[in-house]
DSSP file (Angstrom, degrees, kcal/mol; ACC not computed):
  #  RESIDUE AA STRUCTURE BP1 BP2  ACC     N-H-->O    O-->H-N    N-H-->O    O-->H-N    TCO  KAPPA ALPHA  PHI   PSI    X-CA   Y-CA   Z-CA
    1    1 A M              0   0    0      0, 0.0    62,-0.1     0, 0.0    32,-0.0   0.000 360.0 360.0 360.0 132.7  106.4   76.2   94.1
    2    2 A K        -     0   0    0     32,-0.1    60,-0.1     1,-0.1     2,-0.1  -0.372 360.0-109.8 -70.9 149.3  103.5   76.2   91.6
    3    3 A P  S    S+     0   0    0      0, 0.0    -1,-0.1     0, 0.0     2,-0.1  -0.366  81.4  35.9 -72.1 161.7  102.0   79.4   90.5
    4    4 A G        +     0   0    0      1,-0.2    31,-0.0    -2,-0.1     2,-0.0  -0.294  69.9  91.3  88.8-176.4   98.5   80.2   91.6
    5    5 A G  S    S-     0   0    0     29,-0.1     2,-0.3    -2,-0.1    31,-0.2  -0.171  77.4 -74.3  77.6-179.2   96.8   79.4   94.9
    6    6 A R  E     -A   35   0A   0     29,-3.2    29,-1.8    -2,-0.0     2,-0.6  -0.825  42.5-103.0-116.3 155.3   96.7   81.6   97.9
    7    7 A K  E     -A   34   0A   0     -2,-0.3     2,-0.4    27,-0.2    27,-0.2  -0.691  40.5-169.0 -81.4 118.6   99.5   82.4  100.4
    8    8 A I  E     -A   33   0A   0     25,-3.2    25,-2.2    -2,-0.6     2,-0.6  -0.923  15.4-139.2-113.5 131.6   98.8   80.4  103.6
    9    9 A D  E     -AB  32  74A   0     65,-2.3    65,-2.4    -2,-0.4     2,-0.5  -0.806  13.9-156.5 -91.0 121.9  100.7   81.1  106.8
   10   10 A I  E     -AB  31  73A   0     21,-3.2    20,-2.9    -2,-0.6    21,-1.8  -0.884  13.7-169.4-100.1 125.2  101.7   77.9  108.7
   11   11 A Q  E     -AB  29  72A   0     61,-3.7    61,-2.7    -2,-0.5     2,-0.3  -0.894   6.6-160.5-119.6 146.6  102.3   78.4  112.4
   12   12 A R  E     -A   28   0A   0     16,-2.5    16,-2.3    -2,-0.4     2,-0.2  -0.942  29.9-102.3-126.1 145.4  103.7   76.0  115.0
   13   13 A K  E     -A   27   0A   0     -2,-0.3     2,-0.3    14,-0.2    14,-0.2  -0.471  43.8-173.5 -66.9 131.7  103.5   76.0  118.8
   14   14 A M  E     -A   26   0A   0     12,-3.4    12,-2.2    -2,-0.2     2,-0.4  -0.939  18.4-134.2-128.9 150.7  106.6   77.4  120.4
   15   15 A R  E     -A   25   0A   0     -2,-0.3     2,-0.4    10,-0.2    10,-0.2  -0.889  18.9-172.7-106.9 134.9  107.8   77.6  124.0
   16   16 A T  E     -A   24   0A   0      8,-2.3     8,-2.8    -2,-0.4     2,-0.0  -0.988  31.0-109.7-125.9 134.1  109.3   80.8  125.4
   17   17 A A  E     -A   23   0A   0     -2,-0.4     6,-0.3     6,-0.2    -2,-0.0  -0.359  18.8-154.3 -61.1 137.3  110.8   81.1  128.8
   18   18 A D        -     0   0    0      4,-1.5     5,-0.2    -2,-0.0    -1,-0.1   0.398  38.3-114.3 -95.4   2.7  108.7   83.2  131.2
   19   19 A G  S    S+     0   0    0      3,-0.4     4,-0.1     1,-0.1    -2,-0.1   0.478 102.6  81.8  81.4   1.6  111.6   84.3  133.4
   20   20 A Q  S    S-     0   0    0      2,-0.1     3,-0.1     0, 0.0    -1,-0.1   0.077 118.7 -85.5-125.1  22.5  110.3   82.4  136.4
   21   21 A G  S    S+     0   0    0      1,-0.3     2,-0.1     0, 0.0    -4,-0.0   0.392 105.8  80.6  90.4  -3.2  111.5   78.9  135.6
   22   22 A G        -     0   0    0     -6,-0.0    -4,-1.5     0, 0.0    -3,-0.4  -0.308  69.1-124.7-114.6-159.9  108.5   78.0  133.4
   23   23 A F  E     -A   17   0A   0     -6,-0.3     2,-0.4    -5,-0.2    -6,-0.2  -0.970   4.2-133.8-149.4 163.3  107.5   78.7  129.9
   24   24 A V  E     -A   16   0A   0     -8,-2.8    -8,-2.3    -2,-0.3     2,-0.4  -0.978  19.8-143.0-120.1 132.0  104.6   80.2  127.8
   25   25 A E  E     +A   15   0A   0     -2,-0.4     2,-0.3   -10,-0.2   -10,-0.2  -0.819  32.7 151.1 -96.4 133.9  103.3   78.4  124.7
   26   26 A S  E     -A   14   0A   0    -12,-2.2   -12,-3.4    -2,-0.4     2,-0.3  -0.969  45.5 -98.3-151.7 163.2  102.2   80.5  121.7
   27   27 A Y  E     -A   13   0A   0     -2,-0.3     2,-0.3   -14,-0.2   -14,-0.2  -0.686  39.3-177.8 -88.0 139.3  102.0   80.1  118.0
   28   28 A G  E     -A   12   0A   0    -16,-2.3   -16,-2.5    -2,-0.3     2,-0.0  -0.939  37.6 -82.3-133.2 156.7  104.8   81.4  115.8
   29   29 A H  E     +A   11   0A   0     -2,-0.3   -18,-0.2   -18,-0.2     3,-0.1  -0.320  45.0 166.6 -59.5 132.8  105.4   81.6  112.1
   30   30 A S  E     -     0   0A   0    -20,-2.9     2,-0.3     1,-0.4   -19,-0.2   0.711  59.1 -29.9-113.4 -45.4  106.9   78.3  110.7
   31   31 A A  E     -A   10   0A   0    -21,-1.8   -21,-3.2    34,-0.0    -1,-0.4  -0.984  48.2-120.3-165.9 162.9  106.5   78.7  106.9
   32   32 A Y  E     -A    9   0A   0     -2,-0.3     2,-0.3   -23,-0.2   -23,-0.2  -0.902  32.3-179.5-109.2 147.2  104.5   80.1  104.0
   33   33 A A  E     -A    8   0A   0    -25,-2.2   -25,-3.2    -2,-0.4     2,-0.4  -0.947  23.3-128.4-140.3 160.9  102.8   77.9  101.5
   34   34 A R  E     +A    7   0A   0     28,-0.4    28,-2.8    -2,-0.3     2,-0.3  -0.930  55.7  90.9-110.9 137.2  100.7   78.3   98.3
   35   35 A G  E     -AC   6  61A   0    -29,-1.8   -29,-3.2    -2,-0.4     2,-0.3  -0.981  63.0 -78.2 171.7-162.0   97.5   76.4   98.0
   36   36 A F  E     - C   0  60A   0     24,-1.8    24,-2.2    -2,-0.3     2,-0.4  -0.946  19.4-153.6-131.1 148.6   93.7   76.3   98.5
   37   37 A I  E     + C   0  59A   0     -2,-0.3    22,-0.2    22,-0.2    -2,-0.0  -0.995  20.5 179.4-123.1 125.9   91.5   75.7  101.5
   38   38 A R  E     - C   0  58A   0     20,-2.8    20,-2.8    -2,-0.4     2,-0.1  -0.952  32.9-104.6-127.0 144.4   88.0   74.5  100.8
   39   39 A P  E     + C   0  57A   0      0, 0.0    18,-0.3     0, 0.0     3,-0.1  -0.391  31.4 179.2 -64.1 143.0   85.1   73.6  103.1
   40   40 A A  E     -     0   0A   0     16,-2.9     2,-0.3     1,-0.5    17,-0.2   0.644  56.8 -46.1-115.8 -28.3   84.5   69.8  103.6
   41   41 A G  E     - C   0  56A   0     15,-1.5    15,-2.5     2,-0.0    -1,-0.5  -0.971  50.3-162.0 173.9 176.8   81.6   69.6  106.0
   42   42 A G  E     - C   0  55A   0     -2,-0.3     2,-0.3    13,-0.2    13,-0.2  -0.987   3.5-160.8-171.7 167.2   80.1   70.9  109.2
   43   43 A S  E     - C   0  54A   0     11,-1.9    11,-3.0    -2,-0.3     2,-0.4  -0.988  23.5-117.5-155.4 154.8   77.7   70.5  112.0
   44   44 A D  E     - C   0  53A   0     -2,-0.3     2,-0.4     9,-0.2     9,-0.2  -0.783  27.8-159.8 -94.5 140.4   75.9   72.5  114.6
   45   45 A L  E     - C   0  52A   0      7,-3.5     7,-2.6    -2,-0.4     2,-0.6  -0.940   9.8-157.5-119.9 143.3   76.5   71.6  118.2
   46   46 A L  E     + C   0  51A   0     -2,-0.4     2,-0.4     5,-0.2     5,-0.2  -0.918  24.1 165.4-120.9 103.6   74.4   72.5  121.2
   47   47 A L  E >   - C   0  50A   0      3,-2.4     3,-1.7    -2,-0.6    -2,-0.1  -0.978  68.9 -11.4-122.8 127.6   76.5   72.5  124.4
   48   48 A A  T 3  S-     0   0    0     -2,-0.4    -1,-0.2     1,-0.3     3,-0.1   0.890 127.5 -57.4  51.9  44.4   75.3   74.0  127.7
   49   49 A S  T 3  S+     0   0    0      1,-0.2     2,-0.4    -3,-0.1    -1,-0.3   0.684 115.9 115.1  61.8  21.0   72.4   75.7  125.9
   50   50 A Q  E <   -C   47   0A   0     -3,-1.7    -3,-2.4     2,-0.0     2,-0.4  -0.982  60.6-136.8-123.4 133.2   74.8   77.5  123.6
   51   51 A R  E     +C   46   0A   0     -2,-0.4     2,-0.3    -5,-0.2    -5,-0.2  -0.685  29.8 165.8 -88.1 134.7   75.0   76.8  119.9
   52   52 A S  E     -C   45   0A   0     -7,-2.6    -7,-3.5    -2,-0.4     2,-0.4  -0.936  27.3-124.2-140.8 165.9   78.4   76.5  118.2
   53   53 A A  E     -C   44   0A   0     -2,-0.3     2,-0.6    -9,-0.2    -9,-0.2  -0.886   5.9-157.3-116.0 143.4   79.6   75.3  114.8
   54   54 A N  E     -C   43   0A   0    -11,-3.0   -11,-1.9    -2,-0.4     2,-0.5  -0.958  21.5-178.8-116.6 109.3   82.1   72.6  113.9
   55   55 A V  E     -C   42   0A   0     -2,-0.6    46,-2.7    46,-0.4     2,-0.3  -0.939   8.7-162.1-117.1 124.3   83.4   73.3  110.4
   56   56 A T  E     -CD  41 100A   0    -15,-2.5   -16,-2.9    -2,-0.5   -15,-1.5  -0.778   9.7-175.9-104.1 150.7   86.0   71.0  108.7
   57   57 A H  E     -CD  39  99A   0     42,-2.3    42,-2.9    -2,-0.3     2,-0.4  -0.892  18.6-138.4-136.3 164.3   88.1   72.0  105.7
   58   58 A V  E     -CD  38  98A   0    -20,-2.8   -20,-2.8    -2,-0.3     2,-0.4  -0.998  16.0-160.5-126.5 133.0   90.6   70.4  103.3
   59   59 A A  E     -CD  37  97A   0     38,-3.0    38,-2.8    -2,-0.4     2,-0.6  -0.919   6.4-158.2-112.0 138.5   93.7   72.2  102.2
   60   60 A L  E     -CD  36  96A   0    -24,-2.2   -24,-1.8    -2,-0.4     2,-0.5  -0.966  15.4-166.2-113.5 113.4   95.7   71.3   99.1
   61   61 A I  E     -CD  35  95A   0     34,-3.1    34,-2.6    -2,-0.6     2,-0.3  -0.859  20.4-124.0-103.5 129.7   99.3   72.7   99.5
   62   62 A Y  E    S+ D   0  94A   0    -28,-2.8   -28,-0.4    -2,-0.5    32,-0.2  -0.559  76.5   7.7 -72.4 130.3  101.6   72.8   96.5
   63   63 A G  S    S-     0   0    0     30,-2.5     2,-0.7    -2,-0.3    30,-0.2  -0.006 101.1 -61.7  88.1 165.9  104.8   71.0   97.1
   64   64 A S        +     0   0    0     28,-0.6     2,-0.3    30,-0.1    31,-0.1  -0.792  64.6 167.5 -88.6 118.3  106.0   68.8  100.0
   65   65 A I        -     0   0    0     -2,-0.7     2,-0.8    -4,-0.1    -4,-0.1  -0.968  42.5-102.2-135.7 148.4  106.0   70.9  103.1
   66   66 A S        +     0   0    0     -2,-0.3     2,-0.4    29,-0.0    29,-0.0  -0.593  48.9 161.7 -75.8 108.5  106.4   70.0  106.8
   67   67 A V        -     0   0    0     -2,-0.8     2,-0.3     4,-0.0    18,-0.1  -0.999  15.0-169.7-127.9 128.4  102.9   70.2  108.4
   68   68 A K    >   -     0   0    0     -2,-0.4     3,-2.0    16,-0.1    14,-0.2  -0.792  33.9 -86.9-118.0 159.0  102.3   68.5  111.7
   69   69 A V  T 3  S+     0   0    0     -2,-0.3    14,-0.2     1,-0.3     3,-0.1  -0.395 116.4  26.2 -58.4 138.9   99.3   67.7  113.8
   70   70 A A  T 3  S+     0   0    0     12,-1.9    -1,-0.3     1,-0.3   -57,-0.2   0.372  91.2 127.4  80.6  -0.9   98.4   70.7  116.1
   71   71 A D    <   -     0   0    0     -3,-2.0    11,-2.4   -59,-0.1     2,-0.4  -0.290  53.9-132.8 -68.8 171.6  100.0   73.2  113.7
   72   72 A R  E     -BE  11  81A   0    -61,-2.7   -61,-3.7     9,-0.2     2,-0.4  -0.985  11.6-155.3-130.7 141.6   97.8   76.1  112.7
   73   73 A M  E     -BE  10  80A   0      7,-2.6     7,-2.5    -2,-0.4     2,-0.5  -0.942   8.3-161.7-114.6 139.7   97.1   77.6  109.2
   74   74 A V  E     +BE   9  79A   0    -65,-2.4   -65,-2.3    -2,-0.4     2,-0.4  -0.984  15.1 166.8-125.2 126.7   96.0   81.1  108.8
   75   75 A L  E >  S- E   0  78A   0      3,-2.1     3,-1.9    -2,-0.5   -67,-0.1  -0.974  75.7 -12.4-139.2 122.6   94.4   82.5  105.6
   76   76 A D  T 3  S-     0   0    0     -2,-0.4     3,-0.1     1,-0.3    -1,-0.1   0.889 126.7 -58.1  53.3  43.9   92.6   85.9  105.5
   77   77 A S  T 3  S+     0   0    0      1,-0.2     2,-0.5     0, 0.0    -1,-0.3   0.535 110.6 124.7  63.1  10.7   92.7   86.1  109.3
   78   78 A R  E <   -E   75   0A   0     -3,-1.9    -3,-2.1    25,-0.0     2,-0.4  -0.861  52.7-143.8 -97.3 134.4   90.8   82.8  109.6
   79   79 A E  E     -E   74   0A   0     23,-0.5    23,-2.6    -2,-0.5     2,-0.4  -0.799  15.5-172.3-105.6 139.8   92.5   80.2  111.7
   80   80 A Y  E     -EF  73 101A   0     -7,-2.5    -7,-2.6    -2,-0.4     2,-0.4  -0.994  17.2-138.7-131.2 133.9   92.5   76.4  111.1
   81   81 A E  E     -EF  72 100A   0     19,-3.1    19,-2.1    -2,-0.4     2,-0.5  -0.781  25.4-122.2 -90.9 132.9   93.8   73.6  113.3
   82   82 A V  E     + F   0  99A   0    -11,-2.4   -12,-1.9    -2,-0.4    17,-0.2  -0.630  30.0 176.7 -77.4 123.5   95.6   70.8  111.5
   83   83 A L  E     -     0   0A   0     15,-3.0     2,-0.3    -2,-0.5    -1,-0.2   0.843  67.4 -27.3 -91.9 -43.9   94.0   67.4  112.1
   84   84 A Y  E     - F   0  98A   0     14,-1.1    14,-2.7   -16,-0.1    -1,-0.4  -0.964  53.7-147.0-164.8 160.4   96.3   65.4  109.8
   85   85 A A  E     - F   0  97A   0     -2,-0.3     2,-0.3    12,-0.2    12,-0.2  -0.996  15.3-174.8-135.0 139.2   98.4   65.8  106.7
   86   86 A V  E     - F   0  96A   0     10,-2.9    10,-2.7    -2,-0.4    -2,-0.0  -0.931  27.2-132.7-133.0 157.4   99.2   63.3  104.0
   87   87 A N    >   -     0   0    0     -2,-0.3     3,-2.3     8,-0.2     8,-0.2  -0.881  36.2-131.6-107.2  95.1  101.3   63.1  100.9
   88   88 A P  G >  S-     0   0    0      0, 0.0     3,-1.1     0, 0.0     5,-0.3  -0.234  84.4  -5.7 -55.9 125.5   98.9   61.7   98.2
   89   89 A G  G 3  S-     0   0    0      1,-0.2    -3,-0.0     2,-0.1     0, 0.0   0.429 106.8 -95.3  73.6  -1.5  100.5   58.9   96.3
   90   90 A G  G <  S+     0   0    0     -3,-2.3    -1,-0.2     1,-0.1    -3,-0.0   0.768  91.4 127.6  65.3  25.5  103.8   59.4   98.1
   91   91 A L    <   -     0   0    0     -3,-1.1    -2,-0.1     3,-0.1    -1,-0.1   0.501  67.4-132.2 -94.1  -4.5  105.1   61.5   95.2
   92   92 A N  S    S+     0   0    0      2,-0.2   -28,-0.6    -4,-0.1     3,-0.1   0.807  76.8 110.5  56.7  32.6  106.2   64.6   97.2
   93   93 A R  S    S+     0   0    0      1,-0.3   -30,-2.5    -5,-0.3     2,-0.3   0.821  80.4   7.3 -98.8 -43.9  104.3   66.9   94.8
   94   94 A D  E     -D   62   0A   0     -6,-0.3     2,-0.4   -32,-0.2    -1,-0.3  -0.889  61.8-137.5-135.9 163.4  101.5   68.1   97.0
   95   95 A T  E     -D   61   0A   0    -34,-2.6   -34,-3.1    -2,-0.3     2,-0.5  -0.995  11.8-154.8-126.4 126.7  100.3   67.9  100.6
   96   96 A K  E     -DF  60  86A   0    -10,-2.7   -10,-2.9    -2,-0.4     2,-0.4  -0.888  16.2-169.6-102.4 128.5   96.7   67.3  101.5
   97   97 A V  E     -DF  59  85A   0    -38,-2.8   -38,-3.0    -2,-0.5     2,-0.5  -0.967  16.9-146.1-126.2 130.0   95.7   68.6  105.0
   98   98 A S  E     -DF  58  84A   0    -14,-2.7   -15,-3.0    -2,-0.4   -14,-1.1  -0.819  29.4-172.6 -92.3 131.9   92.5   68.0  107.0
   99   99 A L  E     -DF  57  82A   0    -42,-2.9   -42,-2.3    -2,-0.5     2,-0.4  -0.867  25.9-150.0-128.9 155.9   91.6   71.1  109.0
  100  100 A N  E     -DF  56  81A   0    -19,-2.1   -19,-3.1    -2,-0.3     2,-0.2  -0.995  30.1-126.1-122.3 122.6   89.1   72.2  111.7
  101  101 A E  E     - F   0  80A   0    -46,-2.7     2,-0.7    -2,-0.4   -46,-0.4  -0.504  17.4-135.1 -72.1 132.0   88.2   75.9  111.6
  102  102 A L        -     0   0    0    -23,-2.6     2,-0.5    -2,-0.2   -23,-0.5  -0.788  21.3-160.6 -88.5 114.3   88.7   77.7  114.9
  103  103 A Q        -     0   0    0     -2,-0.7     2,-0.4   -50,-0.2   -25,-0.0  -0.835   5.7-166.2-100.2 129.4   85.7   79.8  115.6
  104  104 A R              0   0    0     -2,-0.5    -2,-0.0     1,-0.2     0, 0.0  -0.886 360.0 360.0-115.3 145.3   86.0   82.6  118.1
  105  105 A G              0   0    0     -2,-0.4    -1,-0.2     0, 0.0    -2,-0.0   0.460 360.0 360.0  83.4 360.0   83.3   84.6  119.8
């Protein structure tokens, strides 16, 4: 792992038995990674007379790490949904991840 960057928590959806024959889905820790998350763009949405924001980001993760669509990344208590992840150039050195910031409240 390269020095520098920030510690990012990668979380994956997990299923836990609810004791009644079903299950509960929640996010659980999958891995830690080092890298950066930067804003890529955004837009305001007006739905049902309520304004909300759609903010996209790009993360550059040092090293080749398993990141899947629908995983979640957490940095400084801000949550980001993984839209897709690619290995630039196929060199297994870094992972570039497109993210959508989850806004609450």
